[in-house]
C-alpha positions in Angstrom: -22.7 54.3 -1.0 -23.5 50.6 -0.6 -25.1 48.9 2.4 -22.6 47.4 4.8 -21.9 43.8 4.0 -22.1 41.2 6.8 -21.7 37.5 7.2 -24.7 35.5 8.1 -23.5 35.2 11.7 -23.1 39.0 11.9 -26.5 39.6 10.5 -28.0 37.3 13.2 -26.1 39.3 15.8 -27.2 42.7 14.4 -30.9 41.6 14.6 -30.6 40.4 18.2 -28.8 43.6 19.2 -31.4 45.8 17.5 -34.2 44.0 19.2 -32.4 43.9 22.6 -31.7 47.7 22.6 -35.3 48.4 21.5 -36.8 46.4 24.3 -37.5 48.2 27.6 -36.9 46.4 30.9 -40.4 47.1 32.0 -41.9 45.6 28.9 -40.5 42.2 29.9 -41.3 42.4 33.6 -38.0 43.8 34.9 -37.7 46.7 37.3 -34.8 49.0 36.4 -32.4 49.6 39.2 -31.5 53.1 40.5 -29.2 55.3 38.4 -28.8 56.1 34.8 -28.7 53.1 32.4 -25.9 53.5 29.8 -27.5 50.9 27.6 -30.7 51.6 25.8 -33.2 48.8 26.3 -32.0 45.5 27.9 -28.5 44.7 28.9 -26.9 41.6 27.5 -26.9 39.9 30.9 -30.6 40.7 31.4 -31.6 39.1 28.1 -29.3 36.1 28.7 -31.0 35.5 32.0 -34.5 35.9 30.6 -33.6 33.4 27.8 -31.9 30.9 30.1 -28.5 31.0 28.4 -25.1 32.1 29.7 -23.9 35.7 29.2 -20.8 34.5 27.4 -22.9 32.4 24.9 -25.3 35.2 24.2 -22.4 37.7 23.7 -20.8 35.4 21.2 -24.1 35.2 19.3 -24.5 39.0 19.2 -20.9 39.4 18.0 -21.4 36.8 15.2 -19.1 34.3 16.7 -21.8 31.7 17.7 -23.6 30.7 14.5 -25.3 27.4 15.4 -27.8 28.2 18.2 -30.3 25.4 18.8 -34.0 25.8 17.9 -34.7 25.8 21.6 -32.3 28.8 22.2 -33.7 30.7 19.3 -37.3 30.2 20.6 -36.2 31.2 24.1 -34.7 34.4 22.8 -37.8 35.1 20.8 -39.9 34.7 23.9 -37.6 36.8 26.1 -37.7 39.6 23.5 -41.5 39.4 23.0 -41.1 39.0 19.3 -44.2 38.7 17.1 -44.7 35.8 14.7 -43.0 37.5 11.8 -40.0 38.6 13.9 -39.7 35.1 15.4 -39.7 33.5 12.0 -37.1 36.0 10.8 -34.9 35.1 13.8 -35.2 31.4 12.9 -34.4 32.1 9.2 -31.3 34.1 10.2 -30.1 31.3 12.6 -30.7 28.6 9.9 -28.8 30.6 7.3 -25.9 31.3 9.7 -25.6 27.6 10.5 -25.7 26.5 6.8 -23.2 29.2 5.7 -20.9 28.1 8.5 -21.1 24.5 7.1 -20.3 25.8 3.6 -23.8 25.0 2.3 -26.3 27.1 0.3 -29.4 27.9 2.4 -32.4 25.9 1.3 -34.6 27.6 -1.2 -32.1 30.4 -1.9 -31.9 29.6 -5.6 -35.7 29.6 -5.9 -35.8 33.2 -4.6 -33.8 34.6 -7.4 -35.6 37.7 -8.6 -37.6 37.5 -11.8 -38.3 40.5 -14.0 -40.0 38.5 -16.7 -43.8 39.1 -16.9 -46.2 36.5 -18.0 -48.5 37.9 -20.8 -51.6 37.0 -18.9 -50.8 39.7 -16.3 -51.5 42.4 -18.8 -55.0 41.0 -19.2 -55.5 40.8 -15.4 -54.4 44.4 -15.0 -56.9 45.5 -17.7 -59.7 43.3 -16.2 -59.6 44.9 -12.8 -60.0 48.5 -14.1 -61.0 51.0 -12.8 -59.3 49.5 -9.7 -55.6 50.8 -9.7 -53.3 47.8 -9.9 -49.6 47.1 -10.5 -47.0 44.4 -10.5 -43.8 44.9 -8.6 -40.5 43.0 -8.1 -39.4 41.9 -4.7 -37.3 45.1 -4.4 -40.5 47.1 -5.3 -39.6 48.0 -8.9 -42.8 48.8 -10.9 -42.8 46.1 -13.6 -46.3 46.7 -15.0 -49.5 48.7 -14.2 -52.8 49.8 -15.4 -53.7 53.5 -15.8 -54.8 54.1 -12.2 -52.0 51.9 -10.8 -49.4 54.4 -11.8 -51.5 57.6 -11.6 -52.3 56.9 -7.9 -48.6 57.5 -7.1 -48.7 61.1 -8.3 -45.6 62.1 -10.1 -43.9 58.7 -10.4 -44.8 58.6 -14.1 -42.5 61.6 -14.6 -39.5 59.4 -13.8 -37.9 57.1 -16.5 -39.5 53.7 -16.5 -36.3 52.0 -15.0 -36.4 54.4 -12.1 -39.9 53.7 -11.0 -39.7 52.0 -7.7 -42.2 52.3 -4.8 -39.6 52.6 -2.1 -37.6 55.2 -4.1 -40.9 57.1 -4.6 -41.7 57.1 -0.9 -38.4 58.4 0.2 -37.1 60.5 -2.7 -40.1 61.9 -4.6 -41.1 65.4 -3.4 -44.8 64.6 -3.8 -44.8 61.4 -1.6 -45.2 63.2 1.8 -48.3 65.0 0.5 -49.8 62.1 -1.3 -49.7 59.7 1.6 -51.7 61.0 4.6 -49.8 58.5 6.9 -46.4 58.8 5.3 -44.5 57.9 8.5 -46.3 54.6 8.8 -45.9 53.9 5.1 -42.1 54.3 5.2 -41.8 52.2 8.3 -43.6 49.3 6.6 -41.5 49.8 3.4 -38.2 49.6 5.3 -39.3 46.6 7.3 -40.1 44.7 4.2 -36.7 45.5 2.7 -34.9 44.7 6.0 -36.6 41.3 6.1 -35.4 40.5 2.6 -31.9 41.8 3.3 -31.5 39.6 6.4 -32.1 36.3 4.6 -30.7 37.3 1.2 -28.0 39.9 2.0 -26.1 39.6 -1.3 -29.1 40.2 -3.6 -27.8 42.7 -6.2 -31.2 44.2 -6.8 -31.6 45.0 -3.1 -28.1 46.2 -2.4 -28.3 48.8 -5.2 -31.6 50.2 -4.0 -30.6 50.2 -0.3 -27.2 51.8 -1.1 -29.0 54.6 -3.0 -31.5 55.2 -0.3 -28.9 55.2 2.5 -27.0 57.8 0.6 -29.9 60.1 -0.3 -32.4 59.8 2.5 -31.6 60.4 6.2 -35.1 59.1 7.0 -34.4 55.8 5.3 -30.9 55.5 7.0 -32.5 56.0 10.5 -35.2 53.4 9.9 -32.7 51.0 8.4 -30.6 51.0 11.6 -33.6 50.1 13.7 -33.8 46.7 12.0 -37.6 46.3 12.1 -38.8 43.4 10.0 -42.6 43.8 10.4 -44.7 46.7 9.5 -48.3 47.7 9.8 -50.7 45.6 7.7 -52.9 47.8 5.6 -56.5 47.0 4.9 -57.0 50.5 3.6 -54.7 53.3 2.4 -55.6 57.0 2.2 -54.2 59.4 -0.4 -54.4 63.2 -0.8 -54.3 63.1 -4.6 -53.7 66.3 -6.6 -56.1 65.2 -9.3 -59.0 63.6 -7.4 -58.5 64.9 -3.8 -58.9 62.8 -0.7 -59.4 59.1 -1.5 -59.4 56.0 0.7 -59.1 52.6 -0.9 -59.0 49.0 0.2 -55.7 47.3 -0.6 -54.8 43.7 -1.4 -51.3 42.5 -2.1 -50.7 39.0 -3.4 -47.8 36.9 -4.6 -47.9 35.7 -8.2 -47.5 32.0 -9.0 -44.6 31.0 -11.2 -42.8 34.4 -10.9 -40.6 34.3 -7.8 -40.5 37.6 -6.0 -43.2 39.3 -8.0 -46.3 40.7 -6.3 -49.5 42.3 -7.5 -51.2 45.2 -5.6 -54.8 46.1 -6.2 -56.8 49.0 -4.8 -60.6 48.8 -4.5 -63.6 50.9 -3.4 -67.3 50.1 -2.8 -69.4 51.0 -5.9 -71.5 54.1 -5.4 -69.3 55.7 -2.8 -67.3 59.0 -3.3 -64.1 57.0 -3.2 -65.3 54.8 -6.0 -66.2 57.9 -8.0 -62.7 59.3 -7.4 -61.2 56.0 -8.5 -63.2 56.2 -11.7 -62.1 59.7 -12.3 -58.5 58.8 -11.7 -58.7 55.9 -14.2 -60.3 58.2 -16.9 -57.9 61.1 -16.5 -54.7 59.0 -16.4 -52.2 60.2 -18.9 -51.8 56.8 -20.6 -54.2 54.0 -21.5 -54.1 50.3 -20.9 -51.7 48.3 -18.9 -48.0 49.0 -19.4 -44.8 47.3 -18.6 -42.0 49.4 -17.2 -39.2 48.5 -19.6 -39.2 44.8 -18.8 -39.7 41.8 -21.0 -43.1 40.1 -21.0 
């Protein structure tokens, strides 16, 4: 099962509709009238009024027929929907892509975002240098491209999968251990889907993403439900807690960072204050990992 394909205008409309139906009238200062509302969230006419545009114009946008909204209209809609900064920027990106696609042009920067699975040799040295901190390198669609011992062992059970199958989103939704390993699994999966949704909105034809999303839509009802909500921002994690089968409860600081010269690749590093029980658990995890040294997951370095 593959994710449903949409034009850029339709993707813009889908995002607006998801945010409109997810916004309560009271949250934007409206008092719901008497009777049962058949529409969840705001009605089209309510949002159009709040944004200062005609109902007909807004309806065309939501249906993918109006693909060249002005920056002023985009910003007005973002204010009316109380979008946060990331959601606001996502709306701008969708509108810009829709306008360029309508003009027959390639959106600016699209070629630069082509996924890279080639790892620079220096990354193996970096992964080794940060031990005993668990660390890994992932692609934009969350494939595990490289890791040090703790970086893989922290995701208990993922090492049992073939190297080409190791993906953090796939692990969260499909591995039987994930719900037990992550003490806040519900928040973790929301953030995961939000990241994939944001990528899908601005690069909907990316083959690496469509394969992964299609698989998860087919195999995970939890993923399918969150995918339809079209959230593009998730909780920002300063720390993550694990209930690990080898080292027990462990809470680690987390830092994710983009890697220069490798479009789409990110490094994740977990840390703990020396002398704390969490640091001791991190040391134990590094020592008892079933492999040694940084590894690539079947990709060329």
